DSSP file (Angstrom, degrees, kcal/mol; ACC not computed):
  #  RESIDUE AA STRUCTURE BP1 BP2  ACC     N-H-->O    O-->H-N    N-H-->O    O-->H-N    TCO  KAPPA ALPHA  PHI   PSI    X-CA   Y-CA   Z-CA
    1    1 A R              0   0    0      0, 0.0     6,-0.3     0, 0.0     5,-0.2   0.000 360.0 360.0 360.0 -27.4    0.0    0.1    0.0
    2    2 A L        +     0   0    0      4,-0.1     3,-0.0     2,-0.1    11,-0.0   0.447 360.0  99.2 -92.6  -0.3    2.9    2.3    0.5
    3    3 A I  S >  S-     0   0    0      1,-0.1     3,-1.6     2,-0.0     4,-0.5  -0.675  87.7-100.5 -84.5 136.4    4.4    1.6   -2.9
    4    4 A P  T 3  S+     0   0    0      0, 0.0    -1,-0.1     0, 0.0    -2,-0.1  -0.336 104.1  16.6 -63.2 140.3    3.6    4.5   -5.3
    5    5 A G  T 3  S+     0   0    0      2,-0.2    -3,-0.1    -4,-0.1    -2,-0.0   0.386  92.6 106.9  83.8   1.5    0.8    3.8   -7.7
    6    6 A V  S <  S+     0   0    0     -3,-1.6     2,-0.4    -5,-0.2    -4,-0.1   0.927  77.4  52.1 -77.2 -43.7   -0.5    0.9   -5.8
    7    7 A L  S    S-     0   0    0     -4,-0.5    -2,-0.2    -6,-0.3     4,-0.0  -0.720  77.6-140.5 -87.5 138.5   -3.5    2.9   -4.6
    8    8 A G  S    S+     0   0    0     -2,-0.4    -1,-0.1     1,-0.3     3,-0.1   0.873  97.7  31.1 -67.0 -38.1   -5.6    4.7   -7.0
    9    9 A N  S >  S-     0   0    0      1,-0.1     3,-2.4    -3,-0.0    -1,-0.3  -0.944  70.2-155.8-125.0 112.6   -6.0    7.6   -4.7
   10   10 A P  G >  S+     0   0    0      0, 0.0     3,-1.8     0, 0.0     4,-0.3   0.752  89.3  73.8 -56.7 -24.3   -2.9    8.3   -2.3
   11   11 A E  G >  S+     0   0    0      1,-0.3     3,-1.4     2,-0.2     4,-0.3   0.699  75.1  79.9 -68.1 -13.0   -5.3   10.1    0.1
   12   12 A S  G X  S+     0   0    0     -3,-2.4     3,-0.5     1,-0.3    -1,-0.3   0.666  83.7  58.7 -73.9 -10.8   -6.6    6.9    1.1
   13   13 A L  G X  S+     0   0    0     -3,-1.8     3,-2.1     1,-0.2    -1,-0.3   0.650  83.5  88.7 -76.3 -16.4   -3.7    6.3    3.4
   14   14 A A  G <  S+     0   0    0     -3,-1.4    -1,-0.2    -4,-0.3    -2,-0.2   0.790  94.8  35.2 -50.6 -35.1   -4.6    9.4    5.2
   15   15 A E  G <  S+     0   0    0     -3,-0.5    -1,-0.3    -4,-0.3    11,-0.1   0.093  86.4 135.2-115.8  23.6   -6.8    7.7    7.5
   16   16 A E    <   -     0   0    0     -3,-2.1     3,-0.5     1,-0.1     7,-0.1  -0.211  67.4-113.0 -60.2 153.0   -5.0    4.3    7.9
   17   17 A S  S    S+     0   0    0      1,-0.3     2,-0.6     7,-0.1    -1,-0.1   0.872 114.2  39.2 -63.0 -31.6   -4.6    3.0   11.4
   18   18 A H  S    S+     0   0    0      6,-0.1    -1,-0.3    -5,-0.0     6,-0.1  -0.759  87.0 161.1-121.5  89.3   -0.9    3.5   11.4
   19   19 A N    >   -     0   0    0      4,-0.9     3,-0.7    -2,-0.6    -5,-0.1  -0.150  57.0 -93.0 -97.5 178.8   -0.5    6.8    9.6
   20   20 A E  T 3  S+     0   0    0      1,-0.2    -6,-0.1     2,-0.1    -1,-0.0   0.743 121.1  62.2 -73.2 -20.8    2.4    9.3    9.6
   21   21 A D  T 3  S-     0   0    0      2,-0.1    -1,-0.2     1,-0.0     3,-0.1   0.704 108.7-123.1 -73.4 -13.3    0.8   11.3   12.5
   22   22 A G    <   +     0   0    0     -3,-0.7     2,-0.3     1,-0.3    -2,-0.1   0.693  66.8 136.0  79.1  14.4    1.2    8.3   14.7
   23   23 A F        -     0   0    0     -7,-0.1    -4,-0.9    40,-0.0    -1,-0.3  -0.751  53.9-124.2 -99.7 143.9   -2.5    8.3   15.5
   24   24 A L        -     0   0    0     36,-0.8    40,-0.3    -2,-0.3    39,-0.2  -0.556  39.2 -91.4 -80.2 156.7   -4.6    5.2   15.5
   25   25 A E        -     0   0    0     -2,-0.2    -1,-0.1     1,-0.1     3,-0.1  -0.256  43.9-104.3 -70.3 153.8   -7.7    5.1   13.3
   26   26 A Y        -     0   0    0    -11,-0.1    -1,-0.1     1,-0.1    30,-0.1  -0.248  51.3 -81.1 -66.3 161.1  -11.1    6.2   14.8
   27   27 A P        -     0   0    0      0, 0.0     2,-0.3     0, 0.0    -1,-0.1  -0.381  45.1-139.8 -63.6 148.6  -13.6    3.5   15.7
   28   28 A N        -     0   0    0     -3,-0.1     2,-0.3    -2,-0.0    -3,-0.0  -0.833  18.2-168.2-109.3 145.5  -15.7    2.1   12.8
   29   29 A Y        -     0   0    0     -2,-0.3     2,-0.3    15,-0.0     4,-0.1  -0.911   4.2-167.9-126.9 159.4  -19.4    1.2   13.0
   30   30 A T        -     0   0    0     -2,-0.3    10,-0.1     2,-0.3     5,-0.0  -0.849  34.6 -43.7-135.0 177.0  -21.9   -0.7   10.9
   31   31 A K  S    S+     0   0    0     -2,-0.3     2,-0.1     2,-0.1     4,-0.0  -0.531  99.0  61.0 -77.4 149.1  -25.7   -1.2   10.7
   32   32 A P  S    S-     0   0    0      0, 0.0    -2,-0.3     0, 0.0     8,-0.1   0.613  77.5-136.3 -73.6 171.4  -27.7   -1.7   12.7
   33   33 A A  S    S+     0   0    0      1,-0.2     7,-2.7    -2,-0.1     2,-0.4   0.757  97.8  39.2 -64.0 -24.6  -27.3    1.6   14.8
   34   34 A N  E    S+A   39   0A   0      5,-0.2     2,-0.5     3,-0.0     5,-0.2  -0.994  74.0 173.2-127.2 115.7  -27.6   -0.6   18.0
   35   35 A W  E >  S-A   38   0A   0      3,-2.3     3,-1.6    -2,-0.4    -5,-0.0  -0.923  71.0 -25.4-130.8 115.6  -25.8   -3.9   17.9
   36   36 A R  T 3  S-     0   0    0     -2,-0.5     3,-0.1     1,-0.3    -1,-0.1   0.861 127.4 -50.5  59.7  31.8  -25.5   -6.1   21.0
   37   37 A G  T 3  S+     0   0    0      1,-0.2     2,-0.8     0, 0.0    -1,-0.3   0.476 113.5 119.2  85.8   1.9  -25.8   -2.9   23.2
   38   38 A I  E <   -A   35   0A   0     -3,-1.6    -3,-2.3     2,-0.0     2,-0.4  -0.894  49.9-159.8-102.4 117.1  -23.2   -1.0   21.3
   39   39 A E  E     -A   34   0A   0     -2,-0.8    -5,-0.2    -5,-0.2    -6,-0.1  -0.794  20.0-119.6-105.8 142.8  -24.7    2.1   19.7
   40   40 A V        -     0   0    0     -7,-2.7     5,-0.1    -2,-0.4    -7,-0.0  -0.524  43.2-104.1 -76.8 130.2  -23.4    4.1   16.9
   41   41 A P    >>  -     0   0    0      0, 0.0     3,-1.4     0, 0.0     4,-0.7  -0.301  24.0-125.4 -57.2 138.2  -22.7    7.8   18.1
   42   42 A E  H >> S+     0   0    0      1,-0.3     4,-1.1     2,-0.2     3,-0.8   0.790 106.7  68.3 -51.2 -32.8  -25.4   10.2   17.0
   43   43 A V  H >> S+     0   0    0      1,-0.3     3,-0.6     2,-0.2     4,-0.5   0.876  97.6  54.1 -57.7 -37.3  -22.8   12.5   15.4
   44   44 A L  H <4 S+     0   0    0     -3,-1.4    -1,-0.3     1,-0.3    -2,-0.2   0.725 109.4  48.2 -71.8 -20.0  -22.2    9.7   12.8
   45   45 A L  H << S+     0   0    0     -3,-0.8    -1,-0.3    -4,-0.7    -2,-0.2   0.609  91.8  81.4 -84.8 -16.4  -25.8    9.6   12.0
   46   46 A S  H << S-     0   0    0     -4,-1.1    -2,-0.1    -3,-0.6    -1,-0.1   0.754  87.1-133.7 -65.7 -30.8  -26.3   13.3   11.6
   47   47 A G     <  +     0   0    0     -4,-0.5     2,-1.0     1,-0.3     3,-0.1   0.460  62.7 134.3  89.1  -5.1  -25.0   13.7    8.1
   48   48 A N     >  -     0   0    0     -5,-0.4     4,-2.3     1,-0.2    -1,-0.3  -0.720  37.6-169.5 -84.1 104.3  -22.9   16.8    9.3
   49   49 A H  H  > S+     0   0    0     -2,-1.0     4,-2.0     1,-0.2    -1,-0.2   0.827  81.4  55.0 -71.3 -28.4  -19.6   15.9    7.6
   50   50 A G  H  > S+     0   0    0      2,-0.2     4,-1.8     1,-0.2    -1,-0.2   0.956 109.7  45.4 -64.8 -45.1  -17.7   18.6    9.5
   51   51 A E  H  > S+     0   0    0      1,-0.2     4,-2.3     2,-0.2    -2,-0.2   0.877 110.9  53.3 -64.2 -33.7  -18.8   17.3   12.8
   52   52 A I  H  X S+     0   0    0     -4,-2.3     4,-2.5     2,-0.2    -1,-0.2   0.942 108.9  50.6 -64.5 -42.8  -18.0   13.7   11.8
   53   53 A A  H  X S+     0   0    0     -4,-2.0     4,-1.5     1,-0.2    -1,-0.2   0.834 110.5  47.7 -62.4 -33.3  -14.6   14.8   10.9
   54   54 A K  H  X S+     0   0    0     -4,-1.8     4,-2.2     2,-0.2    -1,-0.2   0.881 113.2  49.5 -76.5 -35.1  -14.1   16.5   14.2
   55   55 A W  H  X S+     0   0    0     -4,-2.3     4,-2.7     1,-0.2     5,-0.2   0.927 111.8  48.2 -61.0 -47.4  -15.4   13.3   16.0
   56   56 A R  H  X S+     0   0    0     -4,-2.5     4,-1.4     1,-0.2    -1,-0.2   0.806 111.3  49.3 -71.3 -30.5  -13.1   11.1   14.0
   57   57 A A  H  X S+     0   0    0     -4,-1.5     4,-2.0     2,-0.2    -1,-0.2   0.878 113.7  46.9 -69.0 -42.8  -10.0   13.3   14.7
   58   58 A T  H  X S+     0   0    0     -4,-2.2     4,-2.5     1,-0.2    -2,-0.2   0.896 110.9  51.9 -70.6 -36.4  -10.8   13.4   18.5
   59   59 A Q  H  X S+     0   0    0     -4,-2.7     4,-2.9     2,-0.2     5,-0.2   0.914 109.0  50.3 -63.2 -44.0  -11.4    9.6   18.6
   60   60 A A  H  X S+     0   0    0     -4,-1.4     4,-1.9    -5,-0.2   -36,-0.8   0.900 112.1  47.0 -70.4 -33.4   -8.0    8.9   16.9
   61   61 A I  H  X S+     0   0    0     -4,-2.0     4,-2.2     2,-0.2    -1,-0.2   0.906 111.3  51.6 -69.1 -37.2   -6.2   11.1   19.3
   62   62 A K  H  X S+     0   0    0     -4,-2.5     4,-2.6     2,-0.2    -2,-0.2   0.889 111.1  47.6 -62.0 -37.6   -8.1    9.5   22.2
   63   63 A R  H  X S+     0   0    0     -4,-2.9     4,-1.4     2,-0.2    -1,-0.2   0.954 109.5  53.7 -64.8 -45.7   -7.1    6.0   21.0
   64   64 A A  H  < S+     0   0    0     -4,-1.9     3,-0.4   -40,-0.3    -2,-0.2   0.901 110.3  47.1 -52.6 -50.1   -3.5    7.1   20.6
   65   65 A Q  H >< S+     0   0    0     -4,-2.2     3,-1.7     1,-0.2    -1,-0.2   0.920 111.7  50.1 -57.7 -52.8   -3.4    8.4   24.2
   66   66 A E  H 3< S+     0   0    0     -4,-2.6    -1,-0.2     1,-0.3    -2,-0.2   0.750 108.7  53.3 -65.6 -17.0   -5.0    5.2   25.7
   67   67 A N  T 3<        0   0    0     -4,-1.4    -1,-0.3    -3,-0.4    -2,-0.2   0.247 360.0 360.0-106.7  17.5   -2.6    3.0   23.9
   68   68 A Q    <         0   0    0     -3,-1.7    -1,-0.2    -5,-0.1    -2,-0.1   0.457 360.0 360.0 -75.5 360.0    0.7    4.7   25.1
């Protein structure tokens, strides 16, 4: 994946679990919105791309801090 030309869009690496920033990837969710008691955060269901991006960045930082 790091070899030039392997990915059609090099920006795809920007949100990889182990990226250049040293942050881990944000949590990922799927449908249904509540699965075995695990609920998808409302912000992810909101459709507000700006707020979703903020949430993802915050979660990536939080995960990195928890794993130090």
